[in-house]
N, C-alpha and C positions, 0 to 999 in steps of 0.2 A: 504494500499499499504506499503510494507517495505521498508525504507530507510534508508541508514547507513550516518549519516551527516560527511563529511571530512573537508572540508576548507569552510569560508566563502570568497567569491567574490566580486566584484567592478561590475560585469556586473550579473544583477539579471536573466537572461533567463526570463521564463514563471512563472507566479503566480499561486497560488494553484486554483483561480478561472479559470484562463486560461486553465489550465491541465485539470480541470474537465469538462470544456465547450468541449473540445476536446474528452474527453472521451465518453461523452454522445454522440456525434456527429460520433462516431465510428472512429475518426481519431488517432487510437493507434496501435502500431505494433503488433497485433495479427495477427497469421498465418491460415489461413484456413485449414480445414482437406484436407490432401494428395488425389489426385484425383484418386489414384489407386484402385483396385478392392478391395471390401471389403470382408470378409471373407465368407458371406453369397453367394457372387457373384462365388466366387471360387469353394465352395460347388454346388453351383447351377449348374455351368459350367462343373462340372466333374461328376454329377450324371446323368443330363437330357442331354446325348448322343443319339445317334442314336441307337448305340449296347447294350446300357443300355435299351433303349425302347423296342427293339424288345426281349430281353430276358425278361425284367419285364412283356411283356404281356404275353409271353410264360407261365414264372413262376406262373401269376395268375392264368392263365387256371388251372395247375396242383395244383394250392392251394384250387381252389375249390372242387376238387375231393377230397380233404384229403388226397392224397396221396403225404407227403412232401418228402418221400424219392427219389422219381421221380425227384425232384425239386432242386436236389444239385447243377445244373448247374447256379442256380442263387447267390451262392457263387462269380461267375465270377463278378457280379455287383459289389460285394463289393469290390473285391480285386481291379476291374478296377478303380473303385472311390477312393478308399483309398488311393493308389500309388499318384494319381494325387492332391490329396487333401492335403496330409501331405506334399508333396514337394512344393507344392504352397503356402501354408498359412507359411510356413518356411522362404521361400523366401521373402514372403509379411514382414513379422517380420523384417527381416534384411533390405529389402528397405526401409520399415516406419523410421527406424532409423537414415535415411539420414539427416544430418543437416549440410547444407554449413556453416552456422553461429554458431558458437557453442555458449554455454551457460555462457559466459562470465557477468561480470556484469558492464555496462558501468556507467561513472560518468557523470550526467546531472545538470545543473543550475537551481534550483527551487527557488522563493523567495530570492534571493540574497545568496543563499547557495549552493554548491556542493554537490551532494548527489548520491549515489549508488542505481541504482535500477535495477529490473531485466530487459531482453530486451523486454518483453513482455509488459512493463508498460511506454514505451516510445511513447510519442506522438508527432503528427504534431508540428515542428517548435521549439523543444526542443533544447537547446543549448548543445552538448554532447562535453565533454573534452577529447583529445586523447593524449596519450604519447607513448614513445618508447613500441613496444610489444601488445600495445592495437589493438583490431581487431575493424574493423568499422561496427557496427549491421545493421545499415540503409543507405540509400542513403541520400545525402545531399549536401550542399554547404560550402565551406571552409570559415569560417569568421576570424580566428585567425590563423596565422600561423609563429612559430618561426622555420627556418631551418628545416620545415617538409616535410619529406620523406617518399612515403607509397610504400609497394610491392602491386603489382597489377598482380603478376605473377601467381595466381590460376584463375583469371579473365580474363587475356589477353594472357597468357604464356610467357610473357618477361620477363627476369630474371631480369632487371635494375630498380632501384627505381625509381619513379615517384617525384619530386619536387612539392608541393602544394602551391599555395599562395592565399590569400583572393578572393573568388568570382569562385576558379575551383571547378568544380564538384568530388565529392568523393562517391564511390561505396561500398556498404555494399558486404563483404568477403575479403576486402583487409587489409593488417597491416599495423602499422606505423612501419616504420625501424629507424628512427633518428628524434630528434625535437620534440617539443610541438605543440598543437593548439587545437582548437575548430571548429566544424561545426555545422550547422543548419539542422535540419531533414526535409527534402523535400519530400520523398518518405517513408511510412512507412508498415507495414504488407505486404500484397498481391503485394502492386506497389513497392517494394524495389527489386532492380536488383537480387540479390541472392535468394529471395524466390520466383520471377518468375523461375528461374533455377530449384530450387530445385522442385517446381511442375512440371515441364517440366520433370525432370528425374524421377519423381515417377507415371508418366504416364503408365497405362498398354497399352502395344503394342502386340497385338497376334502375335507368331511368326510364319513365312511361312515356312510350314512343305510340301514336296511333298510327304513323307511317309502317313501323317495323311491323305492329301487329296486323296492320291488313295484309303486308306483303308474305307474312308467315302464315294467313288464313287462306290466301290465294294458294300457294304452295301446297298447305294441308290438302286442298280440294285435288289439285294437280297432282299429287302423288297418289291417290285413290284413282284416277283417270288413267295413269301411266300402267297402271298394273293390267288392267284387260287390254289396253291398246298395244302394250308390249306383245302380251300372249298372241293377240291376233295377227300382226304384223308377223310376228316370227312361225308362225301357222303358215300364212299366206306364203312366206319366202320358202319354206319347206317343203310344202306339200303342193302349194299351187304354182309356184313360177320355178319350183324344182331347184333352187340356187343351193349351192354349196354351204355348210354351216357358217363359214368364215362370212361368206358374202350375206348369210341371212342374218348374222348378227349385226353384221356394218348398217345392212339396210334397216334394221330396228330401231338402231342407235341412231341412223339419220333421221328416222321418222319421229322420235321421240325428244330428239334436243330441242328443236323448234317450240315444241309445247311448252318448254321449261323457260320461264321469263327472267333468265340469268342477266339479260340486259339491264332489264328494270332494276336489279340486285345492286348490278354495278354502278350505273349509273346513281343510284340513291347513295352508294358510299362513296362515290366521287363528289357528289355535289355535298355529302357532310364534310368531306375531307377539306374541300374548297373554303367550309364555312369556317372549320377550325384554322387554317392558314389565315385566313381574313382576320378572325379574333387574334391568333397569336401576334400578327401586327399590331393590336390595340391591346397587347401586354396581356392576354387573357388566357387561360390554359382550360382546355375542354376535356373533361374527363372519360367521356363516352361520347361516340359520334352520333348518336341519337338525341344528346342535349341540344344541338343545335335546331333541331325541331320543336325541342321543347321551349327555346328561347324565343323562337318565333310565335309561339302561342301564348306568351305570357300576356295576360291582361290586368293583372296586380302587382306592383312592385313595394314590397316594405322596406323602406331605406333607414338604416341606423341615423341619428343626425350628427353623433359625434365621429369626426373622420371620413364622413361620406358627403353629408351636405355642409358641414364646416371643417376648416383645418384645424389643427393643433394650436392650442393658446386663445388668448382673446386680445382686443385691441381696445385703446381707449375712446369711448364714444363723446363725451364732455367732463367738465369740471366746474360743478356748480358749487356757487359761493353759499357757504351756511349761513352767514351775514345778513343775508339780505340782497347785499350789492348785486349789481347786473353782472359784472363780471368779476371774477377772481384774480386777486392781484399777481406779481409776478412773484411774490413771494413765497405762495403756495406752490407755486410751479416748480422754485428752487428746493423746496422742501420734499416734494415728491422725488424730484430726481436727486436728491440726496439719499433718501429712503432706498431708492432702488439700486443706486450704485453702491452703497455699503452692504447690500443683503447679499451674503455669498452663497445662499440657496435660495435664489428666488423661486415663488410658485409661478402660476399663469397668471394670475394679476399682478403680481410687481414686475414679472417679465414684460405685460403691456404698457405698466407706467414708465419701464425703462425704454421702451422703444417710442413711447410719445414723447418722453424728457431724456434726451441722450446726453445733454451737458450738464453736468453735475457742478453745485459750486464748491470750492474749495473749503470744505468742511471735513471734521476727523470726528469720530464718533466718542463721546465718554461714557457712555452707556448706553448697552441694547439688551432688547428682551425679543427673543425669537419668537416666530409665529407657532403657536399650537394650534390644533382643531378643538383642543377642549377649551382652552379660553377665547379663542377666534379674533386674535389681534395680534399685533406686533408693532414696537417701538423703538426709538433711538433718541438719544440726546446728543447733541450736537456743540461744537465749539468750532469758531470762524480761524481758521489758520493763520489769516492774515492781521485780524485786528485780536487774536485771542480771546475774544468776546464770546460767551454763551449765545448760541443761535436758537436755545428751545428745547423742550421736549416733547418728542411728535409720537403720537400713536398712529395707526391705521388698522381699522378692521370693521367688523360686521357692526351695522347701525343699530340692530335690534339687541345688542349686546351692551354695548357702550351708550346707547342713549336711553333717557327716560322715555317711554314709549308715547307719553302725552306731549312731547315737546313738540314746536312745530318743525325742528329740523328732522326729527323721527317719521314724521306725517308726511314731509316731504319726500325721504327716503323711501316710503313705503308706496307712495304713489308712484314714483319711478320705477321701484322692483315689481309693481302689479304687471306693467308693460312687459315683463320678461327679460328686463337687464338684471346685470349685478350692480351694485351699489356699494360702495364702500365709504366709510365715514374717516375725514383725516383731521385729527383734533388736537389741541395742545395741552398740555397739564404741566401745573407749577411744581412738580417733584421729578427727579430721575425716574427715567422708565424701568428701573430694575430695582427699584424701592419697594418696600411691602405695603399693598393695600391697608388701608384702614379701614376697620370695622367689616362690614358685609361688601362694601366696595369690591369691585372686580378690578380695579385700576388705581396705580396710585396718583394721590392728590387729586386737585381739584380739575375735572374736563372742561374744555371750551372748544364746541365745536368749530371748525374752520372751512371745511368744505365735502362736499360729496364726489366721488371719484365714480363716474358710471362707466361700466364696460359690457362689453357684446361679444358676442361669438364671432370669431373669423370665419365669413361665409366663404365657401370655396368660389373662385372666381366664375368657374362654368357649371355652378348649380344650377342658376336660372335657366339658362341655355338648356341645361340636361332636362329640368322638370317642364319646360315648355316642350322638347320634343315627344316627350311621354303624354302629354296633352294633345298632340296633334296624332298621335298614334293611337288614341283612345286607349290607354292603359291609367289607369287609376294607380296614385302613390300614396301610400300610407308612413308616414314618419314615426317611428319609434324610438323611444330611448329611455336609460335610467336617469335622466336629468330632471329637473323640475317641470312639471307639465306647461306651465306658463312661458319659462324659457324656451322650450320646444316648439310652441305655439307661435312665439315672436320670431324665431328663426325662420320657420315656415311662411308666417305672414310676409316676412320681407322679403320672401322669393316668390310670392303671389299666391301661398298655397293656403287654404284655410285662414283662420284669426286666431287671435290667444285667448279669444274668450270661449271659444269650443273645442279648445284642447282637453283632452280627457287624462284624467290621473287614472292611472292603471289598476290602482290601490281599491279604486271603484268598481272594478269590472267584474262581472259574474264570473262564474265558474263552470257553469253550464254550458256545453258547446254549442247549442243553438241560439240562447242568449248572449253567449259571446260573440259569434257569428254575426248578428244582428249589430251589436256593438261596434264592432270593427268594421264593417261595411257603412255604417253610418258615420263613421270619426275620420279624421284625416290623420290628425296629431295625437301623439299618446305619451305621456310622460311617466317617471316611476315604474318602467316595465322592467320587471324580473327576469333573468334568461329564461326560466322555464315558462313566464307568460308569452315572450316574444315563440317560442317554440308552439304552444297553443294556438296564439293568433293565426300562424301560419296556417294550422292545422284547420281552424274553424273556417278559413276563408275557401282553403280546399274542400272543405265539407259542402260548400255552396257551388261546387262546379267550378270555380277560379284556378286559373292558372299562375302560379304563385312564385314570383321572384324574390329573393333576400339578398340585402348586400349589407356588408358589415365589417368593422376593423377590429373587434377585440374577442376575446375569450367568450363574454358574455353572448355573443353573436353564435356560437357555434351550433348549438342544439336547433335554432331556428333555419340555420343556414343547410343543414344536412336534410332536414326536412322539405325544405323549398323543391318547388319543382325544377 
């Protein structure tokens, strides 16, 4: 076992003997082989088809006579099989590379020492250390947490980080945004959440194809017609025309081959292959050739908001003065620029502020309070490097946490937030930001609101054009996301799809499939959607004879992606 020693620690973790015991018991983070089709399964499925069986038998009869020149139609077997085999093996190779959890080397505690190990060397009950940017590689229970915030957006679709305290569950596939901590591995290998989803994503599902079903039905009828036709032809050749057995067989095959629609099958395969090539030029991978037909039949598209309609991150929409002035002064812009410039691990909101105000004043920090999702604010105290004077103690965070809900600024923030925008409060305080709050207060000193920072999702530049194309093709679009329903509705409304007031909170959706189908067909945008609900929504739409396509970019979309047409 390769291990790179980092630092000694007072908490010993497992001993070498305990690790060896768990390895021998199979309690190690080794992942099983993907449950998708093997290469032999793909080859078998493309060779042993009805059309190949018919042509193969006829070719064998010709081969018996030794007149191979009359068996050139056998090349259709090779062509039909090769087109499907080559494409599906390429798709399999890409699908097998799916790894929700990448090959980072986590730090675990063994024999009182922190060491780096490969992910597949983690065993049950290992103590795994995590810090900013680290990926959670197995499921576990948090045992140590120092302002530990975890990004679970890949799993849940929600963009906000989640605060973790000792005893909280932590799932594989999430990332540490800020803070430090450690967790005990409670589920490893195939039992881990990300591994289960990866296995689900790798399962092979036969694509429904009306064209393929229709051709198979035609071939089934022709098969039964070929038998009596072959018998009558061979009788005619042997006993009426008095031909030899070789000529009789060749005559029978010559009569039967035109009855087989091999050209239809070949041209269908070629048409599908051309579609695969064209989609490949648009960076699309086709798992099965008949999926081309399914794509043409789609009449409902379910699109996850995050990453599909919107780009990663946010952008500053406006800065509103909290004092009632028409416009905020330059000092507020300097404060925001300084807060963003001195944040070593900016979240999406601070990154948007940094992009809007890239020129920071020459201030240095005298006190820093990092953001955590538990307290929902961060702060810095500044000193001017040139004059040496203090430039204030500043906080930025959630208005509903920092403000009195009955204040005018709080009401203003609520009104803006109801339109689906994200609102942060910028405020000053008369004490350093790292001072202890007094009494029941959650912030140090007396808070003085200064401004409201209004942020919005960064919409993809081609999103409106894409939605317009779907509309012109009479394809309904449903936007589903784990984010707040009003936020989802606001993004969709900005693209001309639905409006924020009709956006549906998925927590209120019925569980009955028929009632769910009514709700999904009648709605346009849906927020707070769980991964299992996305799957249920796809199935509900399919139950109404819809051909459903699904787009998504997170682990939370995997189940719905697999069940979509």
